N, C-alpha and C positions, 0 to 999 in steps of 0.2 A: 507350119513351115518354118516359123521363126524359131521354134524350139528344137528343130531337127538338127542332129549332130552329124556333120559330114565326115567322111574319112580324113579329110585334111585337118579337121578340128582335133581328132584323136591323135593324129600323127604329131601335130604341133604340141599337144599336151604331153605326149610321151617324151618328145625331144626336150621340152622344158623341164620335165622331172629329172631326166637323165643329166642335163646340164647342171641343174640345182644340186644333185647328188655329187657330181664331180667337183663342184666348187666348195660345197660344204663338207665333203668327206675329210679333207685334211684338218679342218677345224675340229670335227668330232673326234678324230684320232688324237690330235694334240690334247684335247680336253680329257679324253680317257686316259692317256699316258700320264698327264699331270696329276691324276688322282690315284696313281699306283704307288706302291711302296718301293723305295730305292732298293736296288739289288734283286728285284724279282726276276726269277728265271723265265725267259720267254722262249718257248719252243715253237710257237706258231703265231700268226697274226691275231688269232682269236684270243690269245692270252693277254693281249693289251687291253681287252675290253671286259675281262672277267674280274670279279671281286677276289679278295677284299680291297676296298677303296679307303683312301685317307685324304683329309683336307689339310694335313699338317704341312704339306709342301708349300702351300701359299704363305702362311705366316713365316715360315723359315726363309723363303725368298725375300719377303718384304722386310724382315727384321735383320737378316744376316747377309745381305748382298747389296750391291750398288744399284740394283734395278730401280728402287724408288727415286734415287738421284737422277738416273738417266731418264726416268719417266717425267720428272719435273722439268728437266732440261728440254726434252722434246716438246712438252706442253707449252712452256714459256716461249720458246723459239717459234713454234708454230703459230701461237696466238699473235705475237708481235709481227711476224712476217705477214700474217693474214690482214691485220689492221693496216699496216703500212702499204701492203700491195693494193688493197682496195682504195685507200686514200690517194696514193700517187697515180694509180692507173685511171681512177675516175677523173681526176683533174686533168691529166694529160689527154685522155680520150675526149673529154668535153672540149678542150682547146682545139683538137684536131677536127672534131666532128662539127662543132657549132661556132667556132671563132675563126673564120677564114683569115689566113695570113699567108704571106709569100713563103712557099716551100712546105706548106702543110702536107701536100700530096707526097712530097719527097720523104718527109718524116714517116708517113704511114707506110710507104713502100719499104723504107729502111727496116721497120719493125716486121713487115711481112717477110723480108729476106732473112730476118733473124730466125724465123721458124725453120729455115733450111740448114742452119748451122747446129750440129749436135752439141749438147752441153759439154761433152767430154773434150771437144776441140778447143774450148776456152779455158780449160782447167789450168794449164801451165801459165798463161799470161795473167789469169785471175789470181793464182797463188802468188806470183811475183808482185802484183800490185798490192794485194792485201798484206803481204810480208813487208813491203816497203812502207806501208802505212802503220806498221807495228800492231796489226789487229789479229795476227795469228794466235790461236789458243785464247779466244775471247768470244763473248756473246755477239759483240758487234761484228766480228769477222765472219761469223756464221749466219748472221741475219741479213746484213746489207746486200750481199750478192744475190739474195733470193727474192728481193722485192721488185726487180725490174724484169718481169717476164713478158715476152712479146704476145703470147697467147691471150693473157688476161686483158691487155690493152686492146687487142684487135676485137675481142668479144665485146668490150664496152664501146668502142668506136662504132661498130656495126649497130649496136642497140641505140646509141645516142642519135645516130643519123636517122633512125626511124621515128624519132620524136618530132611532132609537128612544129615547124618554125613559127607558125602563127601564135601558138601558145606562149612561146618564149618572148616573142615580140610584144605580146599583150602585157606581159609583166614589165617589160622595159618602158612601154607607154605609160604605165601606172607609176613610173618613177623608180622601179627596181633596177639595180645594177647587175653586173654579171655574177657577183658573189651571191646576191639574193636569189637570182634565177637558178644558180647551181644548187644551193643548199635547200631552198624552199620548194623548188619545182622539179628540177631534174632528178635529184637523189630520191625524193619520195616516189617518183614514177618509176624508179629503177630498182625497186626492192628485190624483184625476182632475179635480175641479172647480177645484182650485187651478191645475192645468195649463191649464185653460180660461181662467181669469182672467189668468194669465201671458201667454197668447197674445194675448188681446184687448188687454191693457195695453201689451205690448211693440210689437205691430204698430201700435196706435193712436198711440203716442208716436213710433215710427219714421216714420210717414207724416204726422204732424201738420205742417201748413204755416202756417195762419193765425196762431196764437198765437206761434210762434217768429219769424215774420216781423215781428210788431209789437213783440215783447219784445227781440229781439237787434238791437242797433244797430251792433255792430262785426263786421267780417268774421271775427275770431277766434272768435266765439261762434255763427256760423251753423251750422245743421244742414244735412244733405244736401238736404231738400226746399226749403230757402230758398236754399242756395248754388248748387245745380245750375242753376237758371234764370238767375242772375246770371252764372255762368260761361258758359252757352250764349250769353248776350247779347253776349259779346265775340267770338264766332265766328259771325257772322250769315251768312257765305257757305258755310262748310263744315260738314257734319254730323259729321265724323269725331271731332273732339275732344269735342264735347258728348255724343255717344252713348258714347264710350269712358268718359267720366266717369260717365255713367248706369249703365254696366255695372259699373264699380268699385263704385258705390253699391249696386247690386243684389246683389253677390256675398254679403255677410253673410247676407241674408235667404234666398237660395237655398241656401247651405250649411246654415243653421239648419233649413230645411225638410227637406233631405235627411237630416240626422242625426236629427231628432226627428219624422219623418213619422208614425210610429205613435202617438206621444203627442199630436201635433197633431190627427190624425183622431179619436182616442178622446176627446180633450178637447172637440172641436167637437160630436161626437155626444152626449156627456153633457150639454153645455150646452144643446143643442137639445131633448133629451128632458126635462131638468129644468125648462127654461124653459117 
């Protein structure tokens, strides 16, 4: 009975395979196109997948375009945003969850209300503020507005509230202060939720398009989401070079997922349960 496959089992497997094909289909198509020769005549969809193939498009994109610069910009900004987001969100969440002070509930409600405000609604005042601080067209201008996300704080507050107060009080009885409790007890117990916030922060920064588009004025500061469309605009007839650039831009995220697959899945599941 345990090994018996029910109709529902097969239906779910078929649906899962179909969904997997839908999601992976564009990636396979982009990879196939990136291996084609420029100027190849395409008469049907099948022609995109037929030989001859070439790998020369990749060295050409890396050596003769701004894609590597945009890749480095995206990577540097995403890493810095991730580190700062985890650091500030963890400290603020610990204060709200475990250090009772007057108005802590109001602060938490304020961040909850922040989830109801779409990011696009804050673009104009954000641009005015950053411009007045003379941070437009700079790394700081693209990084600082991205480190104060309500969702990451709420996830951490929810998790920290689940930590037993008796454990934290035992540390204080032994002479440890709040700093010791936070760094030696709370953070080591929060590795999974920190991994979740890291994933959200890194992917959010990596895929961010609107704010870098408004903040970065020079080609040298473009990130991949901003640079790839401008690059594709110079190749309006042929898809090969634009999709090759897109594949180069996707490689870091694909490699990261392959290496950290278990941590990503565990972090997502923990974030969903705790949320």
